[in-house]
DOKOLVO-247601 format. One record per residue (C-alpha): residue number from 1; residue in one letter; chain; x, y, z. Coordinates in nm, 3 decimals. Layout:
# residues N
r resi = NUM | resn = a | chain = A | px = X | py = Y | pz = Z $
...
END
This chain:
# residues 299
r resi = 1 | resn = m | chain = A | px = -0.003 | py = -0.026 | pz = 0.041 $
r resi = 2 | resn = v | chain = A | px = 0.113 | py = 0.334 | pz = -0.139 $
r resi = 3 | resn = k | chain = A | px = 0.132 | py = 0.578 | pz = 0.169 $
r resi = 4 | resn = s | chain = A | px = 0.087 | py = 0.932 | pz = 0.173 $
r resi = 5 | resn = s | chain = A | px = 0.264 | py = 1.242 | pz = 0.236 $
r resi = 6 | resn = y | chain = A | px = 0.186 | py = 1.419 | pz = 0.507 $
r resi = 7 | resn = l | chain = A | px = 0.377 | py = 1.104 | pz = 0.761 $
r resi = 8 | resn = k | chain = A | px = 0.634 | py = 1.278 | pz = 0.718 $
r resi = 9 | resn = f | chain = A | px = 0.533 | py = 1.566 | pz = 0.907 $
r resi = 10 | resn = s | chain = A | px = 0.535 | py = 1.550 | pz = 1.309 $
r resi = 11 | resn = p | chain = A | px = 0.260 | py = 1.593 | pz = 1.462 $
r resi = 12 | resn = g | chain = A | px = 0.298 | py = 1.944 | pz = 1.567 $
r resi = 13 | resn = a | chain = A | px = 0.389 | py = 2.089 | pz = 1.229 $
r resi = 14 | resn = l | chain = A | px = 0.044 | py = 1.947 | pz = 1.132 $
r resi = 15 | resn = v | chain = A | px = -0.160 | py = 2.073 | pz = 1.376 $
r resi = 16 | resn = e | chain = A | px = 0.037 | py = 2.403 | pz = 1.300 $
r resi = 17 | resn = r | chain = A | px = -0.079 | py = 2.420 | pz = 0.969 $
r resi = 18 | resn = a | chain = A | px = -0.457 | py = 2.272 | pz = 1.028 $
r resi = 19 | resn = e | chain = A | px = -0.432 | py = 2.623 | pz = 1.335 $
r resi = 20 | resn = k | chain = A | px = -0.349 | py = 2.849 | pz = 1.048 $
r resi = 21 | resn = a | chain = A | px = -0.584 | py = 2.691 | pz = 0.801 $
r resi = 22 | resn = v | chain = A | px = -0.886 | py = 2.778 | pz = 1.107 $
r resi = 23 | resn = a | chain = A | px = -0.798 | py = 3.120 | pz = 1.180 $
r resi = 24 | resn = m | chain = A | px = -0.882 | py = 3.189 | pz = 0.826 $
r resi = 25 | resn = l | chain = A | px = -1.214 | py = 3.131 | pz = 0.892 $
r resi = 26 | resn = e | chain = A | px = -1.249 | py = 3.459 | pz = 1.088 $
r resi = 27 | resn = d | chain = A | px = -1.209 | py = 3.656 | pz = 0.844 $
r resi = 28 | resn = c | chain = A | px = -1.251 | py = 3.349 | pz = 0.549 $
r resi = 29 | resn = t | chain = A | px = -1.056 | py = 3.390 | pz = 0.298 $
r resi = 30 | resn = v | chain = A | px = -1.032 | py = 3.014 | pz = 0.263 $
r resi = 31 | resn = c | chain = A | px = -1.103 | py = 2.977 | pz = -0.069 $
r resi = 32 | resn = a | chain = A | px = -1.086 | py = 3.238 | pz = -0.405 $
r resi = 33 | resn = q | chain = A | px = -1.443 | py = 3.423 | pz = -0.406 $
r resi = 34 | resn = v | chain = A | px = -1.301 | py = 3.581 | pz = -0.081 $
r resi = 35 | resn = c | chain = A | px = -1.598 | py = 3.616 | pz = 0.123 $
r resi = 36 | resn = r | chain = A | px = -1.431 | py = 3.759 | pz = 0.418 $
r resi = 37 | resn = v | chain = A | px = -1.680 | py = 3.661 | pz = 0.665 $
r resi = 38 | resn = n | chain = A | px = -1.643 | py = 3.506 | pz = 1.044 $
r resi = 39 | resn = r | chain = A | px = -1.712 | py = 3.150 | pz = 1.014 $
r resi = 40 | resn = l | chain = A | px = -1.614 | py = 3.113 | pz = 1.384 $
r resi = 41 | resn = k | chain = A | px = -1.896 | py = 3.357 | pz = 1.506 $
r resi = 42 | resn = g | chain = A | px = -2.156 | py = 3.193 | pz = 1.227 $
r resi = 43 | resn = e | chain = A | px = -2.117 | py = 3.450 | pz = 0.952 $
r resi = 44 | resn = l | chain = A | px = -2.140 | py = 3.274 | pz = 0.635 $
r resi = 45 | resn = g | chain = A | px = -2.057 | py = 3.330 | pz = 0.285 $
r resi = 46 | resn = l | chain = A | px = -2.113 | py = 3.179 | pz = -0.074 $
r resi = 47 | resn = c | chain = A | px = -2.051 | py = 2.879 | pz = 0.006 $
r resi = 48 | resn = r | chain = A | px = -2.282 | py = 2.824 | pz = 0.287 $
r resi = 49 | resn = g | chain = A | px = -2.063 | py = 2.654 | pz = 0.514 $
r resi = 50 | resn = g | chain = A | px = -1.980 | py = 2.807 | pz = 0.841 $
r resi = 51 | resn = r | chain = A | px = -1.705 | py = 2.633 | pz = 1.110 $
r resi = 52 | resn = l | chain = A | px = -1.806 | py = 2.273 | pz = 1.069 $
r resi = 53 | resn = a | chain = A | px = -1.778 | py = 2.046 | pz = 0.799 $
r resi = 54 | resn = v | chain = A | px = -2.098 | py = 1.957 | pz = 0.649 $
r resi = 55 | resn = v | chain = A | px = -2.084 | py = 1.580 | pz = 0.481 $
r resi = 56 | resn = s | chain = A | px = -2.345 | py = 1.388 | pz = 0.266 $
r resi = 57 | resn = s | chain = A | px = -2.209 | py = 1.123 | pz = 0.237 $
r resi = 58 | resn = h | chain = A | px = -1.881 | py = 0.841 | pz = 0.257 $
r resi = 59 | resn = g | chain = A | px = -1.767 | py = 0.519 | pz = 0.108 $
r resi = 60 | resn = p | chain = A | px = -1.570 | py = 0.275 | pz = -0.114 $
r resi = 61 | resn = h | chain = A | px = -1.609 | py = 0.448 | pz = -0.489 $
r resi = 62 | resn = f | chain = A | px = -1.577 | py = 0.301 | pz = -0.856 $
r resi = 63 | resn = g | chain = A | px = -1.762 | py = 0.518 | pz = -1.058 $
r resi = 64 | resn = e | chain = A | px = -1.378 | py = 0.759 | pz = -1.049 $
r resi = 65 | resn = e | chain = A | px = -1.093 | py = 0.771 | pz = -1.288 $
r resi = 66 | resn = n | chain = A | px = -0.927 | py = 0.380 | pz = -1.308 $
r resi = 67 | resn = v | chain = A | px = -0.633 | py = 0.532 | pz = -1.139 $
r resi = 68 | resn = l | chain = A | px = -0.828 | py = 0.617 | pz = -0.867 $
r resi = 69 | resn = v | chain = A | px = -1.052 | py = 0.306 | pz = -0.836 $
r resi = 70 | resn = g | chain = A | px = -0.814 | py = 0.034 | pz = -0.846 $
r resi = 71 | resn = t | chain = A | px = -1.029 | py = -0.322 | pz = -0.746 $
r resi = 72 | resn = r | chain = A | px = -1.180 | py = -0.120 | pz = -0.357 $
r resi = 73 | resn = g | chain = A | px = -1.253 | py = 0.182 | pz = -0.512 $
r resi = 74 | resn = s | chain = A | px = -1.147 | py = 0.560 | pz = -0.400 $
r resi = 75 | resn = g | chain = A | px = -1.247 | py = 0.668 | pz = -0.049 $
r resi = 76 | resn = t | chain = A | px = -1.484 | py = 0.918 | pz = -0.105 $
r resi = 77 | resn = i | chain = A | px = -1.598 | py = 1.179 | pz = 0.114 $
r resi = 78 | resn = f | chain = A | px = -1.864 | py = 1.406 | pz = -0.012 $
r resi = 79 | resn = f | chain = A | px = -1.873 | py = 1.757 | pz = 0.154 $
r resi = 80 | resn = t | chain = A | px = -2.168 | py = 1.946 | pz = 0.124 $
r resi = 81 | resn = h | chain = A | px = -2.253 | py = 2.289 | pz = -0.009 $
r resi = 82 | resn = c | chain = A | px = -1.955 | py = 2.476 | pz = -0.253 $
r resi = 83 | resn = n | chain = A | px = -1.772 | py = 2.782 | pz = -0.383 $
r resi = 84 | resn = l | chain = A | px = -1.904 | py = 2.746 | pz = -0.688 $
r resi = 85 | resn = s | chain = A | px = -2.270 | py = 2.734 | pz = -0.784 $
r resi = 86 | resn = c | chain = A | px = -2.267 | py = 2.635 | pz = -1.155 $
r resi = 87 | resn = v | chain = A | px = -2.620 | py = 2.656 | pz = -1.293 $
r resi = 88 | resn = f | chain = A | px = -2.574 | py = 2.312 | pz = -1.456 $
r resi = 89 | resn = c | chain = A | px = -2.442 | py = 2.132 | pz = -1.120 $
r resi = 90 | resn = q | chain = A | px = -2.569 | py = 1.757 | pz = -1.140 $
r resi = 91 | resn = n | chain = A | px = -2.520 | py = 1.711 | pz = -0.761 $
r resi = 92 | resn = y | chain = A | px = -2.721 | py = 2.011 | pz = -0.722 $
r resi = 93 | resn = e | chain = A | px = -2.931 | py = 1.851 | pz = -0.408 $
r resi = 94 | resn = i | chain = A | px = -2.569 | py = 1.861 | pz = -0.216 $
r resi = 95 | resn = s | chain = A | px = -2.387 | py = 2.167 | pz = -0.345 $
r resi = 96 | resn = q | chain = A | px = -2.688 | py = 2.401 | pz = -0.366 $
r resi = 97 | resn = q | chain = A | px = -2.934 | py = 2.275 | pz = -0.137 $
r resi = 98 | resn = g | chain = A | px = -2.725 | py = 2.161 | pz = 0.100 $
r resi = 99 | resn = r | chain = A | px = -2.826 | py = 1.828 | pz = 0.186 $
r resi = 100 | resn = g | chain = A | px = -2.541 | py = 1.680 | pz = 0.437 $
r resi = 101 | resn = v | chain = A | px = -2.549 | py = 1.698 | pz = 0.821 $
r resi = 102 | resn = e | chain = A | px = -2.281 | py = 1.861 | pz = 1.003 $
r resi = 103 | resn = v | chain = A | px = -1.981 | py = 1.658 | pz = 1.174 $
r resi = 104 | resn = s | chain = A | px = -1.709 | py = 1.761 | pz = 1.413 $
r resi = 105 | resn = a | chain = A | px = -1.341 | py = 1.677 | pz = 1.317 $
r resi = 106 | resn = k | chain = A | px = -1.370 | py = 1.369 | pz = 1.554 $
r resi = 107 | resn = k | chain = A | px = -1.627 | py = 1.230 | pz = 1.356 $
r resi = 108 | resn = l | chain = A | px = -1.446 | py = 1.342 | pz = 1.006 $
r resi = 109 | resn = a | chain = A | px = -1.106 | py = 1.173 | pz = 1.123 $
r resi = 110 | resn = q | chain = A | px = -1.350 | py = 0.829 | pz = 1.167 $
r resi = 111 | resn = m | chain = A | px = -1.489 | py = 0.842 | pz = 0.845 $
r resi = 112 | resn = m | chain = A | px = -1.123 | py = 0.848 | pz = 0.686 $
r resi = 113 | resn = l | chain = A | px = -0.997 | py = 0.552 | pz = 0.894 $
r resi = 114 | resn = e | chain = A | px = -1.296 | py = 0.375 | pz = 0.815 $
r resi = 115 | resn = l | chain = A | px = -1.245 | py = 0.417 | pz = 0.452 $
r resi = 116 | resn = q | chain = A | px = -0.922 | py = 0.249 | pz = 0.530 $
r resi = 117 | resn = e | chain = A | px = -1.033 | py = 0.011 | pz = 0.678 $
r resi = 118 | resn = r | chain = A | px = -1.249 | py = -0.117 | pz = 0.376 $
r resi = 119 | resn = g | chain = A | px = -0.944 | py = -0.142 | pz = 0.199 $
r resi = 120 | resn = c | chain = A | px = -0.989 | py = 0.191 | pz = -0.049 $
r resi = 121 | resn = h | chain = A | px = -0.709 | py = 0.304 | pz = -0.262 $
r resi = 122 | resn = n | chain = A | px = -0.706 | py = 0.659 | pz = -0.099 $
r resi = 123 | resn = i | chain = A | px = -0.884 | py = 0.913 | pz = 0.054 $
r resi = 124 | resn = n | chain = A | px = -1.121 | py = 1.117 | pz = -0.220 $
r resi = 125 | resn = l | chain = A | px = -1.215 | py = 1.483 | pz = -0.091 $
r resi = 126 | resn = v | chain = A | px = -1.542 | py = 1.589 | pz = -0.302 $
r resi = 127 | resn = s | chain = A | px = -1.615 | py = 1.942 | pz = -0.307 $
r resi = 128 | resn = p | chain = A | px = -1.331 | py = 2.014 | pz = -0.004 $
r resi = 129 | resn = s | chain = A | px = -1.206 | py = 2.402 | pz = -0.121 $
r resi = 130 | resn = h | chain = A | px = -1.473 | py = 2.538 | pz = 0.161 $
r resi = 131 | resn = f | chain = A | px = -1.334 | py = 2.339 | pz = 0.433 $
r resi = 132 | resn = v | chain = A | px = -0.969 | py = 2.304 | pz = 0.393 $
r resi = 133 | resn = p | chain = A | px = -0.978 | py = 2.404 | pz = 0.796 $
r resi = 134 | resn = q | chain = A | px = -1.187 | py = 2.117 | pz = 0.917 $
r resi = 135 | resn = i | chain = A | px = -1.015 | py = 1.895 | pz = 0.669 $
r resi = 136 | resn = l | chain = A | px = -0.661 | py = 1.953 | pz = 0.816 $
r resi = 137 | resn = g | chain = A | px = -0.785 | py = 1.937 | pz = 1.151 $
r resi = 138 | resn = a | chain = A | px = -0.962 | py = 1.641 | pz = 1.088 $
r resi = 139 | resn = l | chain = A | px = -0.599 | py = 1.471 | pz = 0.961 $
r resi = 140 | resn = v | chain = A | px = -0.432 | py = 1.535 | pz = 1.231 $
r resi = 141 | resn = l | chain = A | px = -0.674 | py = 1.307 | pz = 1.450 $
r resi = 142 | resn = a | chain = A | px = -0.699 | py = 1.077 | pz = 1.194 $
r resi = 143 | resn = a | chain = A | px = -0.314 | py = 1.057 | pz = 1.155 $
r resi = 144 | resn = a | chain = A | px = -0.219 | py = 1.013 | pz = 1.521 $
r resi = 145 | resn = k | chain = A | px = -0.445 | py = 0.728 | pz = 1.482 $
r resi = 146 | resn = g | chain = A | px = -0.296 | py = 0.547 | pz = 1.196 $
r resi = 147 | resn = l | chain = A | px = -0.436 | py = 0.709 | pz = 0.874 $
r resi = 148 | resn = s | chain = A | px = -0.140 | py = 0.640 | pz = 0.628 $
r resi = 149 | resn = l | chain = A | px = -0.379 | py = 0.684 | pz = 0.307 $
r resi = 150 | resn = p | chain = A | px = -0.251 | py = 0.927 | pz = -0.042 $
r resi = 151 | resn = l | chain = A | px = -0.481 | py = 1.207 | pz = -0.018 $
r resi = 152 | resn = v | chain = A | px = -0.731 | py = 1.298 | pz = -0.328 $
r resi = 153 | resn = y | chain = A | px = -0.770 | py = 1.697 | pz = -0.380 $
r resi = 154 | resn = n | chain = A | px = -1.124 | py = 1.669 | pz = -0.572 $
r resi = 155 | resn = t | chain = A | px = -1.160 | py = 2.024 | pz = -0.638 $
r resi = 156 | resn = g | chain = A | px = -1.364 | py = 2.250 | pz = -0.878 $
r resi = 157 | resn = g | chain = A | px = -1.009 | py = 2.451 | pz = -0.946 $
r resi = 158 | resn = y | chain = A | px = -1.098 | py = 2.800 | pz = -0.795 $
r resi = 159 | resn = d | chain = A | px = -0.880 | py = 2.743 | pz = -0.443 $
r resi = 160 | resn = a | chain = A | px = -0.699 | py = 3.036 | pz = -0.348 $
r resi = 161 | resn = p | chain = A | px = -0.347 | py = 3.042 | pz = -0.288 $
r resi = 162 | resn = a | chain = A | px = -0.248 | py = 3.102 | pz = 0.064 $
r resi = 163 | resn = t | chain = A | px = -0.453 | py = 2.759 | pz = 0.137 $
r resi = 164 | resn = l | chain = A | px = -0.287 | py = 2.516 | pz = -0.126 $
r resi = 165 | resn = d | chain = A | px = 0.068 | py = 2.660 | pz = 0.019 $
r resi = 166 | resn = l | chain = A | px = -0.123 | py = 2.530 | pz = 0.348 $
r resi = 167 | resn = l | chain = A | px = -0.189 | py = 2.153 | pz = 0.149 $
r resi = 168 | resn = e | chain = A | px = 0.153 | py = 2.125 | pz = -0.006 $
r resi = 169 | resn = g | chain = A | px = 0.323 | py = 1.782 | pz = 0.135 $
r resi = 170 | resn = v | chain = A | px = -0.046 | py = 1.742 | pz = 0.279 $
r resi = 171 | resn = v | chain = A | px = -0.225 | py = 1.619 | pz = -0.022 $
r resi = 172 | resn = d | chain = A | px = -0.080 | py = 1.382 | pz = -0.296 $
r resi = 173 | resn = i | chain = A | px = -0.288 | py = 1.400 | pz = -0.577 $
r resi = 174 | resn = y | chain = A | px = -0.461 | py = 1.755 | pz = -0.671 $
r resi = 175 | resn = m | chain = A | px = -0.776 | py = 1.695 | pz = -0.895 $
r resi = 176 | resn = p | chain = A | px = -0.952 | py = 2.016 | pz = -1.030 $
r resi = 177 | resn = d | chain = A | px = -1.240 | py = 2.020 | pz = -1.273 $
r resi = 178 | resn = i | chain = A | px = -1.127 | py = 2.337 | pz = -1.529 $
r resi = 179 | resn = k | chain = A | px = -1.485 | py = 2.436 | pz = -1.610 $
r resi = 180 | resn = f | chain = A | px = -1.394 | py = 2.680 | pz = -1.808 $
r resi = 181 | resn = a | chain = A | px = -1.148 | py = 2.901 | pz = -2.008 $
r resi = 182 | resn = d | chain = A | px = -1.331 | py = 3.251 | pz = -2.023 $
r resi = 183 | resn = d | chain = A | px = -1.365 | py = 3.491 | pz = -1.665 $
r resi = 184 | resn = d | chain = A | px = -1.734 | py = 3.578 | pz = -1.783 $
r resi = 185 | resn = a | chain = A | px = -1.814 | py = 3.216 | pz = -1.846 $
r resi = 186 | resn = g | chain = A | px = -1.749 | py = 3.091 | pz = -1.487 $
r resi = 187 | resn = r | chain = A | px = -1.916 | py = 3.447 | pz = -1.357 $
r resi = 188 | resn = k | chain = A | px = -2.226 | py = 3.397 | pz = -1.573 $
r resi = 189 | resn = y | chain = A | px = -2.248 | py = 3.026 | pz = -1.513 $
r resi = 190 | resn = s | chain = A | px = -2.046 | py = 2.927 | pz = -1.135 $
r resi = 191 | resn = g | chain = A | px = -2.083 | py = 3.275 | pz = -0.961 $
r resi = 192 | resn = a | chain = A | px = -1.705 | py = 3.271 | pz = -0.993 $
r resi = 193 | resn = a | chain = A | px = -1.604 | py = 3.605 | pz = -1.073 $
r resi = 194 | resn = w | chain = A | px = -1.238 | py = 3.563 | pz = -1.163 $
r resi = 195 | resn = y | chain = A | px = -1.256 | py = 3.205 | pz = -1.292 $
r resi = 196 | resn = f | chain = A | px = -0.993 | py = 3.131 | pz = -1.534 $
r resi = 197 | resn = t | chain = A | px = -0.753 | py = 3.333 | pz = -1.381 $
r resi = 198 | resn = a | chain = A | px = -0.786 | py = 3.212 | pz = -1.072 $
r resi = 199 | resn = a | chain = A | px = -0.839 | py = 2.868 | pz = -1.142 $
r resi = 200 | resn = k | chain = A | px = -0.489 | py = 2.897 | pz = -1.398 $
r resi = 201 | resn = k | chain = A | px = -0.275 | py = 3.022 | pz = -1.045 $
r resi = 202 | resn = a | chain = A | px = -0.421 | py = 2.758 | pz = -0.865 $
r resi = 203 | resn = v | chain = A | px = -0.332 | py = 2.414 | pz = -1.105 $
r resi = 204 | resn = k | chain = A | px = 0.012 | py = 2.605 | pz = -1.143 $
r resi = 205 | resn = k | chain = A | px = 0.055 | py = 2.575 | pz = -0.812 $
r resi = 206 | resn = m | chain = A | px = -0.068 | py = 2.252 | pz = -0.757 $
r resi = 207 | resn = r | chain = A | px = 0.172 | py = 2.105 | pz = -1.040 $
r resi = 208 | resn = e | chain = A | px = 0.409 | py = 2.259 | pz = -0.879 $
r resi = 209 | resn = q | chain = A | px = 0.382 | py = 2.090 | pz = -0.544 $
r resi = 210 | resn = v | chain = A | px = 0.264 | py = 1.704 | pz = -0.661 $
r resi = 211 | resn = g | chain = A | px = 0.446 | py = 1.706 | pz = -1.083 $
r resi = 212 | resn = d | chain = A | px = 0.300 | py = 1.515 | pz = -1.321 $
r resi = 213 | resn = l | chain = A | px = 0.052 | py = 1.202 | pz = -1.219 $
r resi = 214 | resn = t | chain = A | px = 0.243 | py = 0.908 | pz = -1.123 $
r resi = 215 | resn = l | chain = A | px = 0.106 | py = 0.550 | pz = -1.131 $
r resi = 216 | resn = d | chain = A | px = 0.246 | py = 0.250 | pz = -0.948 $
r resi = 217 | resn = e | chain = A | px = 0.317 | py = -0.128 | pz = -1.084 $
r resi = 218 | resn = g | chain = A | px = -0.050 | py = -0.189 | pz = -1.043 $
r resi = 219 | resn = g | chain = A | px = -0.176 | py = 0.145 | pz = -1.231 $
r resi = 220 | resn = l | chain = A | px = -0.324 | py = 0.321 | pz = -0.938 $
r resi = 221 | resn = a | chain = A | px = -0.219 | py = 0.682 | pz = -0.870 $
r resi = 222 | resn = y | chain = A | px = -0.033 | py = 0.741 | pz = -0.584 $
r resi = 223 | resn = r | chain = A | px = 0.066 | py = 1.152 | pz = -0.632 $
r resi = 224 | resn = g | chain = A | px = 0.055 | py = 1.424 | pz = -0.870 $
r resi = 225 | resn = l | chain = A | px = -0.213 | py = 1.584 | pz = -1.163 $
r resi = 226 | resn = l | chain = A | px = -0.506 | py = 1.480 | pz = -1.259 $
r resi = 227 | resn = v | chain = A | px = -0.714 | py = 1.755 | pz = -1.440 $
r resi = 228 | resn = r | chain = A | px = -1.080 | py = 1.697 | pz = -1.542 $
r resi = 229 | resn = h | chain = A | px = -1.251 | py = 1.850 | pz = -1.797 $
r resi = 230 | resn = l | chain = A | px = -1.662 | py = 1.858 | pz = -1.893 $
r resi = 231 | resn = v | chain = A | px = -1.716 | py = 1.953 | pz = -2.249 $
r resi = 232 | resn = l | chain = A | px = -2.022 | py = 2.172 | pz = -2.284 $
r resi = 233 | resn = p | chain = A | px = -2.248 | py = 2.226 | pz = -2.558 $
r resi = 234 | resn = d | chain = A | px = -2.109 | py = 2.469 | pz = -2.856 $
r resi = 235 | resn = n | chain = A | px = -1.797 | py = 2.459 | pz = -2.667 $
r resi = 236 | resn = l | chain = A | px = -1.934 | py = 2.726 | pz = -2.446 $
r resi = 237 | resn = a | chain = A | px = -1.628 | py = 2.663 | pz = -2.179 $
r resi = 238 | resn = r | chain = A | px = -1.391 | py = 2.698 | pz = -2.460 $
r resi = 239 | resn = s | chain = A | px = -1.201 | py = 2.382 | pz = -2.452 $
r resi = 240 | resn = e | chain = A | px = -0.925 | py = 2.447 | pz = -2.687 $
r resi = 241 | resn = k | chain = A | px = -0.787 | py = 2.725 | pz = -2.456 $
r resi = 242 | resn = i | chain = A | px = -0.788 | py = 2.496 | pz = -2.149 $
r resi = 243 | resn = f | chain = A | px = -0.628 | py = 2.258 | pz = -2.345 $
r resi = 244 | resn = a | chain = A | px = -0.331 | py = 2.495 | pz = -2.476 $
r resi = 245 | resn = f | chain = A | px = -0.276 | py = 2.635 | pz = -2.123 $
r resi = 246 | resn = l | chain = A | px = -0.191 | py = 2.306 | pz = -1.987 $
r resi = 247 | resn = a | chain = A | px = 0.019 | py = 2.178 | pz = -2.246 $
r resi = 248 | resn = d | chain = A | px = 0.232 | py = 2.509 | pz = -2.283 $
r resi = 249 | resn = e | chain = A | px = 0.208 | py = 2.642 | pz = -1.900 $
r resi = 250 | resn = v | chain = A | px = 0.179 | py = 2.335 | pz = -1.701 $
r resi = 251 | resn = s | chain = A | px = 0.300 | py = 1.997 | pz = -1.800 $
r resi = 252 | resn = p | chain = A | px = 0.203 | py = 1.817 | pz = -2.208 $
r resi = 253 | resn = d | chain = A | px = 0.250 | py = 1.493 | pz = -1.965 $
r resi = 254 | resn = t | chain = A | px = -0.064 | py = 1.601 | pz = -1.757 $
r resi = 255 | resn = f | chain = A | px = -0.324 | py = 1.332 | pz = -1.707 $
r resi = 256 | resn = i | chain = A | px = -0.602 | py = 1.482 | pz = -1.838 $
r resi = 257 | resn = n | chain = A | px = -0.995 | py = 1.345 | pz = -1.845 $
r resi = 258 | resn = i | chain = A | px = -1.190 | py = 1.518 | pz = -2.084 $
r resi = 259 | resn = m | chain = A | px = -1.567 | py = 1.436 | pz = -1.983 $
r resi = 260 | resn = d | chain = A | px = -1.867 | py = 1.346 | pz = -2.183 $
r resi = 261 | resn = q | chain = A | px = -2.133 | py = 1.335 | pz = -1.971 $
r resi = 262 | resn = y | chain = A | px = -2.289 | py = 1.679 | pz = -1.974 $
r resi = 263 | resn = y | chain = A | px = -2.663 | py = 1.704 | pz = -1.930 $
r resi = 264 | resn = p | chain = A | px = -2.971 | py = 1.979 | pz = -1.882 $
r resi = 265 | resn = a | chain = A | px = -2.995 | py = 1.950 | pz = -1.490 $
r resi = 266 | resn = f | chain = A | px = -3.054 | py = 2.228 | pz = -1.222 $
r resi = 267 | resn = q | chain = A | px = -3.154 | py = 2.576 | pz = -1.346 $
r resi = 268 | resn = a | chain = A | px = -2.978 | py = 2.456 | pz = -1.683 $
r resi = 269 | resn = f | chain = A | px = -3.311 | py = 2.474 | pz = -1.872 $
r resi = 270 | resn = h | chain = A | px = -3.311 | py = 2.885 | pz = -1.765 $
r resi = 271 | resn = y | chain = A | px = -2.980 | py = 2.893 | pz = -2.044 $
r resi = 272 | resn = p | chain = A | px = -3.089 | py = 2.727 | pz = -2.412 $
r resi = 273 | resn = e | chain = A | px = -2.751 | py = 2.686 | pz = -2.478 $
r resi = 274 | resn = l | chain = A | px = -2.712 | py = 2.479 | pz = -2.184 $
r resi = 275 | resn = s | chain = A | px = -3.058 | py = 2.313 | pz = -2.211 $
r resi = 276 | resn = r | chain = A | px = -2.931 | py = 2.022 | pz = -2.436 $
r resi = 277 | resn = p | chain = A | px = -2.655 | py = 1.777 | pz = -2.413 $
r resi = 278 | resn = i | chain = A | px = -2.350 | py = 1.769 | pz = -2.634 $
r resi = 279 | resn = t | chain = A | px = -2.309 | py = 1.511 | pz = -2.928 $
r resi = 280 | resn = r | chain = A | px = -2.065 | py = 1.293 | pz = -3.017 $
r resi = 281 | resn = g | chain = A | px = -1.921 | py = 1.527 | pz = -3.279 $
r resi = 282 | resn = e | chain = A | px = -1.851 | py = 1.795 | pz = -2.995 $
r resi = 283 | resn = y | chain = A | px = -1.696 | py = 1.574 | pz = -2.793 $
r resi = 284 | resn = r | chain = A | px = -1.434 | py = 1.431 | pz = -3.094 $
r resi = 285 | resn = a | chain = A | px = -1.337 | py = 1.807 | pz = -3.143 $
r resi = 286 | resn = a | chain = A | px = -1.227 | py = 1.814 | pz = -2.780 $
r resi = 287 | resn = i | chain = A | px = -1.006 | py = 1.546 | pz = -2.819 $
r resi = 288 | resn = k | chain = A | px = -0.852 | py = 1.655 | pz = -3.117 $
r resi = 289 | resn = a | chain = A | px = -0.815 | py = 1.973 | pz = -2.998 $
r resi = 290 | resn = a | chain = A | px = -0.626 | py = 1.798 | pz = -2.682 $
r resi = 291 | resn = k | chain = A | px = -0.401 | py = 1.631 | pz = -2.879 $
r resi = 292 | resn = q | chain = A | px = -0.327 | py = 1.956 | pz = -3.124 $
r resi = 293 | resn = a | chain = A | px = -0.244 | py = 2.180 | pz = -2.809 $
r resi = 294 | resn = g | chain = A | px = 0.040 | py = 1.882 | pz = -2.723 $
r resi = 295 | resn = l | chain = A | px = -0.160 | py = 1.760 | pz = -2.419 $
r resi = 296 | resn = r | chain = A | px = -0.001 | py = 1.358 | pz = -2.414 $
r resi = 297 | resn = r | chain = A | px = -0.169 | py = 1.181 | pz = -2.169 $
r resi = 298 | resn = i | chain = A | px = -0.541 | py = 1.184 | pz = -2.295 $
r resi = 299 | resn = l | chain = A | px = -0.842 | py = 0.973 | pz = -2.106 $
END
C-alpha cells in the first residue's frame, strides 16, 4: 500500500498547518471567493459553510477514474455546499440545496479511518475547497490513529493560493475540474467572478507541488496532478484554450480526463445554450483539440 506524504510531518507541524487554516475562517479567505465573513461566529458566505464541515456521504466509490478506483474503490467523502454555484450542477441537492450533516473533526477523522479499514486505495475529498481548515483538523486526529492513505483533493478549481500553500506536502493527488477558459463564463454560469484567472494560478501551483501524475506498478495513482474537463454544448467552455494552457504553461504530460457526460440539470434549462446534451461530434472535437494542443495523456 502506497503511503501519503503527510506522514513526513511531525504531529506539531501538522497541527500548526491546521491552526493557520482555522484562523483564516475569522475573515474568510479560504477559497478564491474571498467572502471575508466570520465563519467562526456563524456568518455564512457564498459557500454557506460554517465552522464545522458538512458531509453528504462517504464510502468506497467505483465511478471515478480507473487510476483512483483500482480493485477496492476510491474512498470518497462528499462535502456539502460548494464555493461555486454552477447552474448546471448534476449534484445540486448536495452543492446548492445543502443535503448533508455537520460533523466534528473527530467524526470526519473516523470517516477517513473507516475508509482505510474498508480497503480503499485513497481518501478522495470531493468539493473540499471551502472546508480545508476542517479537513486539516481532522487529518491531525486521523494520522495520529494510523491513517496513511494518499489524499486526493477533488476540486472545482476555484482555490486560493494561500490555502494551497497550507496543503503542500499534505495532498498527494490534486484533481481540479477546469470548467471554463473564460472569466465571463465563470461569472455567468458558476458565480465565480475570476474563474479562469484563479484556476490557472491554482493549477500551476498544484503542479509545482506534486508534479505530473505518477502510477505504481499496478496502475494506481499515488502522486501528481489529474485534471478533469467537462465538455459543454457549443464549446461554451472554450475547451481548446484550457488544453493550450495545460500543454504550454503546466505540462504536456498533464493527465486529463475529458468528460462527455454533460446533460441539463438544476437551472440549466433557464439558459437555452445549456439546455441540451452534447453531441458525439462535440466530444470528438474536444479530444482532437487536446491532441492538437500537445497533451499526451488523455483519458
